[in-house]
N, C-alpha and C positions, 0 to 999 in steps of 0.2 A: 443166482440173483446178484446184480451189481449193487455194491454199497452206494450210499448217497455221494454226490460229487465231492463235497467237502471232506467226507471221511476217506474217500479214495485218494484225494490229493495228499492228505496227511499221511496215509499208509505208504504212498509212493515216496514221499520225502524221507520218511523213516527208513524205508527199504534202501534208499540211496545214501543213507548216512548223513543227511542234512537236517538241520533243525528248521522247523517251520518259521516263517517270518512272524515277528511279534508286532502287533499294532500298539503304538505308544499310547499309554494312558496318561493323560495330563489334565490338569484342572482348567486349562485354557490354552489359547494359541501361544506358542513360544516365539520369542523375539529372535530374529536373525540379524547378523551384520557381516559385512565384508571388510577384512583388514588387509589393506594393500596400499598402492600409491595414493598419496593425498589428493592428487588432481584427477584421479579416475575412480569415482565412487561406484562405478558399475562392475569393478572387478576386484578380486582379493581372496584371501583365505576365508572360507566359510566357517562362521562360528555361531553357536546357538546358546541362548540363555536358559538354564535349567536350575531350579533350586537356588536362584540368586547368584549363580556363578556362570561365567562365560566359558565354554569349552569348544573343542573342534569336532570335525566329522572325518572319519577315516575314508580313504579313497577306494576301499574294497567294494566292488560291484557298482560303484558310482558311475553314472553315464549321463547322457544329454537329457533324458527325461527327468532325472533327479535334479539336475541343474536348472531345468525349466521351471519346476515347481518352486525351487528356492528363489529364483529370480522374480517370479510372479509374486511371491510372498513379500519380497523386498520392494515391490512397486514398479518393477521394470516389465516391459512387454513380453520378453522371452529371453532365452539363453543362447549365446553364440557357441560356447564350448565350455569345457571344464579342464582343470589342471590337476595332475596327480603328483605324488612325491614331494609335497610341501614346496611347490614352486614359489609361493608367496611367503616363505619363511615358516619355521616351526612355531606352533602355538605353545601356550602354557596352560596348566591346569588339566582338567579331565578331558578325555576323548569321549564325548557324550554318545555319539552314534557310530555304528559300524554296520556294514552290509545293508545299507539303505536301499530299498527297492520300491520305486514308484511306478504307477501306470502312466503318469504324466497329466492326469486330469485332476489330481488332488489340489485343494486350495492352499494347503500348508504342508510343510515338510513332516510335521508330527502326525499327519494322516497316512504317511507311507509306512511300509513294513520295515523292520530292522531287528537287530538282536535285542533291543531294549535299551533303556537309559543306562549308560555307563558300562554296558557289557561289550567289551572289545578286547581283541588280542593285538591291536595295532600300537605303533609308536608314533610320536609326533612327526617323524620323518615321512609319514604317510598321510599327513593332513591334506585334505582336498581343497582346491580352489575353484571358483567359477568366474566366468566372464559373461556378463549380461548385456543385452542390447541396450544402448544408452537411452533409448526412447522410453519415457515414463508411461505407465498405464493411464488411460482416461479415468479420472476420478481420484488419482493419486495426487493429493493437493499440495503437499509440502514435505520438505526434509527438515525435521526439527532436531535441535541439539539433544533433547530428551529421548529421542527415539533409540539411541544407541547407548544409553547410560545405565543399564541395570535397574533393579527395583529400588523404590524409595527406602531410605534407611540403611542401605548397604553400599552406598557410594558417596562420593563427595557431592553434596547437594547444593551448597551455596558458598560464596566467597565474599568476604568483606575486608575492609581495611580499618584497623583499630588505630586511631591517631595517637601519637605519643607526644609530639611537640605541641605547645600551647597554640602556636599559630595554625597548626594543622587542625586542631579541634575547632577553631573559629571559622574555618574555611567551609564553604558549601558550594559544590559537593566536596566530600572528603577525598583528597587526591593522594595523600601520603600517609603511610602507617604500616604497622605490622600485619602480615597476611594471616587471616583466620579463615578456616574452612569448617563447614558443618558436616560432620561424619557420624552416622548412627545417632542422629538427634542431638549431638553435643558439639560445641565449638572447640576446635583445636588450633594451635599455632603450628606453623611449618618451620622446620629446622632450616637454617640458612646454609648448611653445608651442602655443597653441590648446587646451590641456587644460581640460576643463570638469567641473563637478560631475556632469553626466550621464555622462561617461566613468567617473568614480569610482564611480558607482552601479552601472554594469554590471560593473566589475571586482570590487567587493565582493560583488555577487550571485553571480558565478561562484565566488568563494572561500567561499561559504556564509554571508555576512553580510547581514542585512536592509537595511542602509542605510549611508551614508557619513557621516563626521564631518569637522569642520574640521581643517585642517593649518596648522601654524606655518611658513608658506612663507619668512618672513624668516630664521628660524633655519636652515632647510635651505639657503637661498641662501648664508648665511655659511659653513656647512660645505663647500659645493660650491666656493666661491671659494678657500677655504684649500687644498683639494686641487688646484685648477687652478694655483695659484701654485707648488706644489711640482713642480719639473721632473722629479723622480725618481718621482713618483706614477705608478703603473700606470694609474690611471683617466685621468690627463692624456693619456697616449699613446693609449689606447683610444678616447676620445671624438673623436679626429681622423679615425677611420675610419667611413665611412658604414655599414659592415657591423655597427657597434655599435648602430645606432639603428633605431627605427621612426619615420619622419619625422612622421607626423600621424595622429591618430585622432579621428573625429567621430561621437559617438553621440547618439541621442535620449534614452537613459536607460531605454528599455523593452526593449531587446534582451536575450535570454537568454545571449548569448555575444558577446565582443568581435569575433569574426570576422564577425558580422552587421552591424557598424558600418561606416562608410566609413573604410577604412584605406589610407593611402599609405605604403608601405614606404620609399621613397626619393624624393628630389626629382624633379621632372619630367625626362624623358629629354633628354639633350643638354645639360643644365645642370650644369656642373662646379662645384657649390657644396656646402658642407657640409650635412649633414642636419639639424643642430640648431644653427645659428649663434647664439651668445650665449645659448643656452638651457641647461637642465639636465634631469636626469631627472625625470619626473613622480612626485610623491609622493602616496600615497593613505592615508587613515586610515579604517578601517571600524569599525562599531559591532557588538559581539557580541550575539547573541540570548540570551534568558534561559536556554535549555537548556544553554548552554555557558559561562555566566558567572553562577553562582548568586549572587543578591544577598540582602541582608537583607530580610526581609518588611516591606513598608511598611504603614502603617495603611490599612485598607480604606475606600475612598470609595464613595459611592453611584454606581452605574453610570448612565450616560446612557441615554436610551431607545434610541438607535441601538446601543449596546453590548449592551443586553438583547435586542434584536430579532434580531441575527445574529452568532452565534459560530461558529467553524470548528474542526474537529478532523480528525485523520487516524486511520483505523482499519485494523487487520489488515495493517500493513506489517511486513516482516521486519527493516527497518533504521530507524534514527532518520531522520525527515524523509521518510518515504514512507508511502503508505496510501490507502485509499478516502476521498474527501472527503465529510465530513458537516457539515451546518450546523444550527444550533438556531433554530427558528422556532416561535412559540407554545408555548414550553416543551417542545418535542419535537424530537429529533434526526431528521434525514432526509438523504437522499443528493442528489447533483447529477447530472443527466442529461448524457451526453457529447455531445449535439448542440451543435455549434460549439465544443466544448471545445478549447482550444489552449494553447500555451506561455505566451502573454501572460496569460491568465486564471489558469493554474496558478501562474505566478510571483507574482501578487497573493496567492493563498492561501499560498504558501510564505513570502513576506515578512511577511504578517499573523501567521503562527505563529512568527516569529523565525528563520526559515532564510533562505538566499539565494534566488536565482532558481531556476526549475524547470529541471531537465535533461531531464525527460521528462513529457509529458502522456499519460496512459493512458486508453484507451477500452474499452468492452465488459466492464466488471466484471473487469478483469485482476487486481485485488487483492481479489476477493471481492464478494459482493452484500450489500446493506444488510439490516438486521435485519427480522425478520418482524413484521408488525402483526396478522395474523390469518389464519385458514384458513377456507375454506368447506366445508360438509358436502356430500358428493356424493349424488346420487340424492334420495331422500325422507327422508334422515336429519334428525332434529330434535334440536337442542341445547337442553336445558332446564336451568334453574337453580331450585333449591328443594328441598323435601323429596321424597325418593324419585324424583327426576328420572331419566330414562334416555335412552339412544340407541336408537331403534327399529331402525335398519338395522344388520345384522351381516354381515360377510364374514369367513369363517374362513380362518385362515392355518395351514397344516399345520406341525406340529412345535412349536407354542407351547402348552405345557401350562398350563392355568389351575388353578383350585382343583378340589375333588373333583367338582363338578357338570359339569365339562368345558367351561366357557366359554372361548372363545378370545380372545386379545387382538389385535384388529385393527380398524381403521376405514378405510372408503373415504373419504379426504379428498383434496382437491386444493388446491394453493396458490391462494389468491384475492388475494394481495398480500403483500409483504414489507416493510411499513412505508411511510412517506411518501417520495415523491420531491419535495423542496421546490422545486428550481430546474432550469430547462432553458434552453438557448440563452444561456448566460452570455456577455456581451460586455464585456470590459474593455479599456481603452486602455493599461494598464500603469502609470499613475501613481497609481492608487487605493490608499488606505491599507488598506481592507478590502474584502471581497467584496460587502458591502452597498452600496458606492459604484458597483458595476458595473450595467449594464442586464441584466435577465434576465426570463424568463417563469416563471410557476408551472409546476411539474413536471407537473401533470395536464393542461396545455393541449395537449400534442402527442403524447399516447399513449406516453410513455416507460415502459419496463419496467426492472426492476432488473438485467436483463442489459446495460443501457446505463449502469450506474453509472460515474462518472468517478473517476479516481485520479491521483496525482501522485508524482513522485520529485523531491525538492528537493536543491539543493547544500547541503552542510553543511561546516563548518570542519574542517580537518585538526588534530585534537587530539593525534595521535601515539599514541592508545590501542592501535591495531592492532599496533604494534610492541612492546607490553608484555605480550603473551600469545601462546602458540603451543601447538599440539598435537603430541605425539610418540608414535611407536610404533604408530599406527593402521594399518589396512589401506588406508586412503585418506586424503586431506587433510582430510576432514570428520569424522574421529574420532581419539581418542587421549587420552593423559594430558594434563591441563591443566598447563602450566608458565607461571608468571608472573614478571615482572621487578619487583622492589621494591628500595627502598634499605635496606641494612643497614649501620648506622654511616656513612651518607653515601656508600656505595659501591653502585652498581647490581648486583644479583645475581639470577640465575635460580634458580627452585626450584619445588617442587610445592605443591599445595593440599591441606590435610587434608580428608578426606571426611566428617568428623563434621558432621552436619546438612546435607550437600550434597544439594540437591534440584533440581527442575526449574526453579525461578526463577533459581537461580545458574547453571544450565546455559544458560538462555535468554540471560542477560546475556553469558556467555562467547561464545556463537555470534554474537550481535549484534556484540560487540567485534571478532571475527575477520572480520566481513562474510560469514558463512556461513549466514545466515538464522535458522531456529528450531532449538531443541533438540529432538531426537527422544528421547533418553534422558539421564538424569543417572546416572552410573555411580560407585558407591562402592568397587567392588572391581576393580582394574585389574592384577591380577597377570600377565595374559596379554599386556599391552602393556609393552614395554621403553622407558622414557623415555630422555632424554638423560643420559649418564653423569655429566656435570658439574653436573646440576641435580637431584640426588636429594634434597637437603635440603628439608624442609618450611619454607616461608617465609611461609605464610599459613594461618590457621586461624580457626574460628568464623565463617565467611563467611555473612552473611545479607543477601540482596538482596530488594528489593521488586518487582523486575522492570522498573523504569523507568530504571535506571542505564545510563550509557554504557559503563562498564568495571567489572571486578571490583574495581579499586582504589577505586571510589567506594562500594562496599557496606560495611556494618558488618562489622567483624572484630575479632579479639582484638588487643590491644596486643602484649604478649609472646606469642609463638607457643606454643600449648598444644594438642597433638594426642594423644589418648588412646592411639593405637596406633603412633605414630611413622611414619617414612617407609617406603616400600616398596609392598607390594601394595595398601594401602588409600588410595592417592593418588586424588584426584578425577579423573574423566574425563567426557567428553561424546561424543555422536554428534549431529551437526548435519544439518539437511535444508533444502532450499530452500522447500518449501511445507508447509502444516499445515492440519488441519481446523479448523472453528469451529462449535461446537454452540450452538444458540439454541432456547429453548423457545417454543412457540406460546402466547402469553399469552391470546389470545382463546378458544382451545379450553378451557383450564383454567377460565376464568371461566364459560363456557357449560355445562360438564358437571358442575359441583360439586353434590353432594347428600348427604344423610345416610342412613345405613342402620343399623338395629339388627340386628346379625348374631348368631345363636345361637352359643354357645361350641362346640357340637357340630360346627360347620362351620369352626372356626378352629384345629384342632390343628396343621396344617402351618404356618400363619402364626405360631402361637405358637412352634413349633420354630425358625423362622427369625428370631425376635426382632422381629416386626412389630407387636407389641402393647405397650401401656404396662406398666410394672412391676407395677401393681396387678392385672393379669390373673393373676399368679402365685399370688395369694392367694384366687382365686375357687373356688367349688365346681363344678369341671368335672364333667360337661358342662352344668351348669345355669346359666342366666343368659345374658346377651348383652353385646356391646360396641358402643358407638356409634362409627361410623366416618364420617369426612368423606372421601367418595370423589370421584374426578375422573379424567378421561382426560388423558394428556399426550402431546404430539407433539414430537419433537426433530428439528430440521432441521440439516443440515450445510451451512452457507453458506461453508465454507472452500474451499481449493484442493487438498486432499488427503483421502483417505478416512480416516474415524475407525475405528481398529482397536483391539481390546483389547491391553493391554500384555503380557498373558500369552498364550503359545501354547496350542494345543489340548491339548498333552500335560499342561499344568498346570491345566486347568479342573477345577472341583470338582463332583462328582456329588452331587445332593441327592435322596435316595431318596424322601422324602415327596412332593415335587412331581414327581419323576422328570424332572429336567432338569439341565443343566450351568450353572454360574455362570461366565461368562467374566470378569466384573468383580464383585468381592464387594460393593462399594458404588458404585453408578452415580449415584444421586441421593439427596439428603437432602430430606425433607419436614418442615417445622417450622411450628408455630403459636406466634407470639410476642405478648407484650403490646406496647402502643404504645411502651414504652420499651426494647424489645428483649429482654426475658427470655423464655426458652422455657417454655411451659406444656404443650406436647405435641410429640412428634417421631415421625418414621418414617424408613424408608430403603427404597430399592429396589435390589436387586441386578440386574445386567445379565445375567439368565439367558438372554436371547435377544435379541441385538442384530442387527437385520437391516433391509433396505430394505423397509419396508411398501409404499411407493409411491415413484415417481420421476416427474419431469416428462416430458412427451411427448418421445420421441426419446432418452431416457436409459435404458439397460438396468439392471435390478436385478442387483446383483453379489453380494449377501450374503443368505443364507437359512439358517434354523436347521434345516430338515428334514434328516434323515439325518446328523446331526452335521456339518452344513456349516460353512463359514467364516462368522464373525460380523463385523459392522461396519456402518457407514453410509457409503454412497458419496457423492461430491460432488454436491450438488443434491438428494439424496434425503432422506427423512425416516422416522423410526422411531416407531411409535405404540404406547403402552401403554393398553389399554382400562381403563375405570373399574371393570370387574367381575372383575378378576383379583386374586389374593392380593397383599397388601402395597401395592396401588395406593391408599393411603389414609393418613390420619393418625387415630390412635386418640384421640378427644376425650371418652371416657367420663368422665374426671375434670375436665373443663374447665367452668367456670362460664359462664353467659351474659354476653356483653359484646362489646366491639369489640377486634379483634385484627389482627395482620398474618400473612397466610399466605405462606410462603416456600418456594421450591423451588430447589435448587442442583444443577446438572448437573456431573458430574466434580468432586465437591466437594474432593477431596484433590489435584487437579491431577496425577493419575497419568499421564494421557495428554496429550501436548503439544497445544496449540491456538494459533492465531494471535492470539486475543483471549480472555482469561479474564474480561474485565470484563462480558461479556453472559451469563455462565453462571448468574446469579442472577435469579430471577423473584419478584416480590412483588405481593401483592394486599391490599387492605383487606377485612377479613372481619367480618361481623356475625352473631352467634349469639344467638338468643333462647331457647335451651333446647329448641326443637322444630324450628326451621328455620335454614338458613344461607344467607347471601348473600355472594358474592365480587364485588368491583367494583374498578375502576381497576387491573387487572392489567397489569404491564409488566415488561420485562427490566430488569436492574439499572442500565443506563446510558441508558435511553431517555428519561427525563425528568430530566436533571441540569443545571439552569440555572446553578448556581454552580460553585465549584472542583471539579475532578475528584478523586474519592477515589483514593488510591493502592491498588495491589493488596494491599499489606500491611494497610491499613485495612479493605478489603473482606473479607480473610481473617479478620480479628479479628471483624468483624461477623457473618460466617457462623458462627463458633465461639462466639458469644455472649460475646465479651470486650469489652463496651462500657466 
């Protein structure tokens, strides 16, 4: 009788003199890391974290299936190969695993068989390395600094600068002082022996500063010696204890965190010698980025060719120093593909923008997709420009009433691209001043999609702004009455903000200052929220923010407080949210579908009732005559991370009897024709009478439909289309003379609904009208072609309102 299979396998292994594989018993999934070239995160010596200590893996029995399991656990798609005999250098500490044997289907390396934790007859000359495919797994969202740092309490957790000079103590943020690190729950100072500028660069990057500056070491040495001569000095007694010191730090300068440098906490074991003999604490001076230290404007100089070729910006981030990475090439902004994207390259971007090193490199369009460059027409649809052009293909959408002839507004369109992807496989070493100094491929070379857009979160300085504002009385920490701290006669005092002129821009700054993301609502009537009793007085009024400020205290406001209604129920309030929508117009579709129509007045009664015609129409002999209309189709894409919903609920939507539909947003878009110097010559508007998901990408379900009084909105990734042949989808140019003009469309023009990025809400085209035909060309969103200084949101708002 044959023994059971498991018993037989064990008997066979014992007969051959081999020990059976041991399944590792662990309390949880073990962390892995690759130690290798800084610019190649996908390859290196394989190390595993066990019992709070990093150790290596022996190359005995290690093959491609074991490397595949390790790479998948690290977030890569697969393994390319493995390397034996310590190709990536010999490790330190224990050799945790030996004779690792995987089937290749395991999720983590500790599910494979081995000799057991720490059971090995190998030396570090046999440390194994792996080379993973650089493509990240779907669902692997980011590379964080904390991913490779060991357990809490057993590593260098935080860094701070302790100011020594009186001038440094008064400076905000603190930029110069003695380096202190938190280790095992206690703050220690770092010995300056062997301290380098590379170490200073890493420290400054962690604290949110782009670079380090010179230090007057002779002066600090004098101050140190004076304290050491004072026998009663507390510092004198503390420095004699090794627990006061971090013995030595050695960085390359490219590390995103001090804990990734070579750190020796205490002198070698068995050596009873002081940790910092004859030394003093390391002193660092950091350079503040322009965002946090406004300087007087310098005379503009002519930019070098390199500066003109590649500029960088962050878009759609909830906080300062985070967002989707976009670069300017050939006078057009485009995104960066996340293939090979890592903390090293992300840190180059952060420092180029005046922030510190990167704390997180994000993959898979985690902070939204890049702007659209165009859409393709589905089926046999034809997009025509010129007189009386039309779209042949029509697909009807129930519940969307058009004009009296019954035309429905819908187009079968699919996304054919969301603008350019300029760069892919960016490979930086970490010392580069700008992203243009790094190696990279063109984005079109490896089939990247906007679902692979790279993003970053940078370290920023602690300005203390978060402690100068709070929310009170809300149902949750993300909402409430806004209370701010200001100085009144030199004394800090908490109070409320007057809600006169309080709007979404001011609320956005408040939520950003609190670290709560975006503003969902700006609330002017807060009688239902009870604020803090001792903060009832109004201490800030007339607040006007452009939307780029770091704190409410940086916004324009009244000198002496003046609030028309005093304190109480009309104090300003906010409701914040973590994500927000982002509406972008399809520029190509507008350009391809524009045409002229001479429409009889007899067919314009409803449009006239809804103020969709120029004022001169009031004086015509109705129903005789016609109006000349510049018609076009518009498609509005939600590229954000939250659904776009009308501000008003269904109970407050307005019924329009003439067109027999509800308006969920009274003014959803502005259509204007401007002269080349910005003066309006014709205008129109479009109410959002039916906001729905016309189409969605494959795999995304339509969520909003107008039929049967349904919910209205645009879901993430979906788009809403307004056909060229419905009422009010035009600009009335009857009174316009032939000439060259600017055609402008603004979505969400009054910023009634919160978005993650308002700068791309405006679309502009060059327009030529000869009296009989019209041509639109060079259509683009407001910030797609902006090679020079960025316009502030306030300037853009003035431009939209014709306040040139």
